[in-house]
N, C-alpha and C positions, 0 to 999 in steps of 0.2 A: 504495500500499499505507499501510494506517495505519503511522504510526511515533511510537510512546510509549513514554517509555521509563522505568521504574522505578529509580532509584539513593539503593542504601542507602550511609549515611557522607556526605550530601551536601554536610555540613558543613564537612569536613575540605578539605584543600586541593586532593586531587584531584578527590575529588566533586564541589567548587564549579566547579573547572573544567570537568569533565565536563557538567554540569547548562547553563552557560554555553554551553559549545561545540555541546552538543545544540542547544540551544534556539536559535541561531543558523543553523545549519543546518533547521531548519524542523519539529524534532522537538516533540510533546508529551512536556513532563518534568514527572515527579512525583519528588521530592526526600521524603528521610525523614532524620530524626534523633532522636536521643533528646531533644533537648531544641526543642522550637519554635523559640523564640528565636533559635537558632544557625542556620536558615536565613534570617534576616530581611536577612542581604546578598546572596541569592538575586533575581531579577527579579520583582516581581507575579504575572508571567504564569507563573511556575514554581507548579505544584500543591504544597503543604506538607504533610507529614505526621507527627507525633509518634508513635512506634515504635520499641521496640527490637529491631534487628535479629540481637541474639543471644539472643532469645526465643521461645518458640515462638509465643506470641498476639502478641508484635509484629508479627512477618514475617506470621502470618495478617491481621493490623488493617490492614499496611501493603497488599498485596494486593485486600484487601475495598476499599481507598479509591483503588485506580489502575483503573478497568476499560479493559478495550480493552489492556491492556500489550503490548507485544509483544518490548519488549526488556529486561534487566535485567541492572544494574550491581552489582555487592558492594563498595564502598569503605571497610569498616571494617575500622580497624587501630589499632594503638598499636605503640609504638618501646618495645622492651623488647632489651636489651642486659646481658645478665651472662653467666659461665662457668657451666657448668651444675651444677658444687659450689655456686655462689654464688642456686642460685633453689632457693625452696622449693618443695615440692609446691604448693600454694596458687597460687603465680604462677604455675607451670609450667601448672597446667588452667588460670589466666583467660587466658595467652595462646593456649592451646587455642581455649577459648572463644569469643575474639572473633575470631578468624583462621579457624578449620577449622570450628568448631560452627555460628558464624555463615551461614558458607556452607555448609554442611549443610541447614540448616533455608532456606535461600533456594532453594536448588536443589530442595530437595524439595518444595514451597509451588510454584515454579515448574511446575514437570511436570504439577501437578496442576490448578491454574489456569488455565496457558495453553493452547490451540491451538497449538503450537509456538511458535519465535520463538530467539533468540538471548540467551545468556547469558554474562557475561564475569566473570570473581574474577580478584583481585590476587593474585599469588605473591610472590617476593623473590629477586633473582638470591642472597640467601644461602641459598637452598634447593638451590643447585648448586655454589656456589662454595666453600664451607669457609671462612666467615669467624670468626677469633677472636669469642668473647663471643654468639653468634649462635644458640647450641643450639636454645633453645624457637623462635624465631621460625623457623629454617631447618627443625625437625620440624615445626611447624604449616604452613609452605608447601608445605614437600614434598609435605605431606599432600594440601592443597589440588590441587597439580599432580596427585595420583595420583585424585585423587578427579572430576576434570575430563576426564580422558583417559577413565575408564570409565564415569563417567554418557554423555558424548558417543558411546559406542559403543550404551550401553542405552537413549538416548533418539532417536537419529538417526532412527530409524523414525517417529518419532513428530513429526518437524520440527523438532528442536531441534538449534541448534550451539550449543556449548557450549567457550568457549575461556577462557585467562589468559593477562596482561600481570606479565612479573617486571620491576619497575625494579630499579636500585639507589640509593644514598642520594639521596633526591630533596628540594626546598626546599621545605618547606610548613610552618604554624604548629605542629605536630607537633614537627617536626623541628629547630625554629629554635635552640633550646638549643646541639646537637651542632653545625649549620654555623656558628654565630657561635663557637665553641670554639677554642681551638689546632687541633683534631685536623680542622679545618679543611683542612688544605694536605696534611696526609698521604690524607684521604680522595679529596681531588682528585687525587694522584698515583697513587691506585691504579685511576681510571678510567682508560684509555690513551686518551680523547679528551678527557681532563685538565680537566674541569669536572662539577660536581656537576649532577643532574637539576632540572627545572624541571616544576612540574604540569601544565603545556601537553603538554610532551612527551611523559608518561605519557594523559592523556587524551583524545589526537590519537590513541596506539595503542587505547585502550580504544574509540572512537567508529569506527576502523578496522573491529573485529571486528564491532560492534554494526549496521553498514551492511549493509543487506540485499542489496546487491552483491555481499558476501562468502558467495555463499550455496554456494560448494565450502571451505567451509575451519570445518574442527572439530577440537577434542581435541588444539588446538596452545598452547604457553607462546611466547609472544612476548616474548623477552629485550630491553628499551629499560632499558639499565646504561649507555652508555656506553663498552662494552667489559668492564666489570668479572666477569663470568661466564666470559667466553671468552677475554679478551687478557692479556696479560702487559703492563703499561706501561715503556715505558722513560724516564719522564720523572725 
């Protein structure tokens, strides 16, 4: 079976890890980023496309430049931590655009351009854990999980599997400031397994969902979060 993955947000820590992991597993990989230069860190064998995954035209261009795609991952994201009373409407809208609207656009284009396949999206432990100052992210990621479940039901008969991975706090360039702050020890203590996630922890789960062998798994959200969303830590 043809294994060609289209990865949005491939310049981020998780997206880069997923790109190299799939490449090592024999996949053809097409990586998408808003800035082409940010993809230079990936191997030359990765096909690279400059496109905005949060815009309709950008998503359309990405699919047009990646013929024969069999799996898609949306790794687009940002870190936004503010209580709701300090979240201006414009910033709340931006969080929704980055996390939810990008997922909607990618899903919409995928089911029109692909003849079945495997789609996976990033949620967050914050969607189910009730974490302080995560209102915007929790709202966006909760909506992503609902979108995944409904779309998985709608497009199952068309040969699509659609799932999500919900990480805990993961060390990437995007979270570097937080992970290197005094709050790190507190965050580690909130995770029952006693450490923060690594990009490879998350990309492993994404790749598992994208594997054609997982042909009987759809509509699921897998929490890869060190126990953050389900366990109480005794640390």
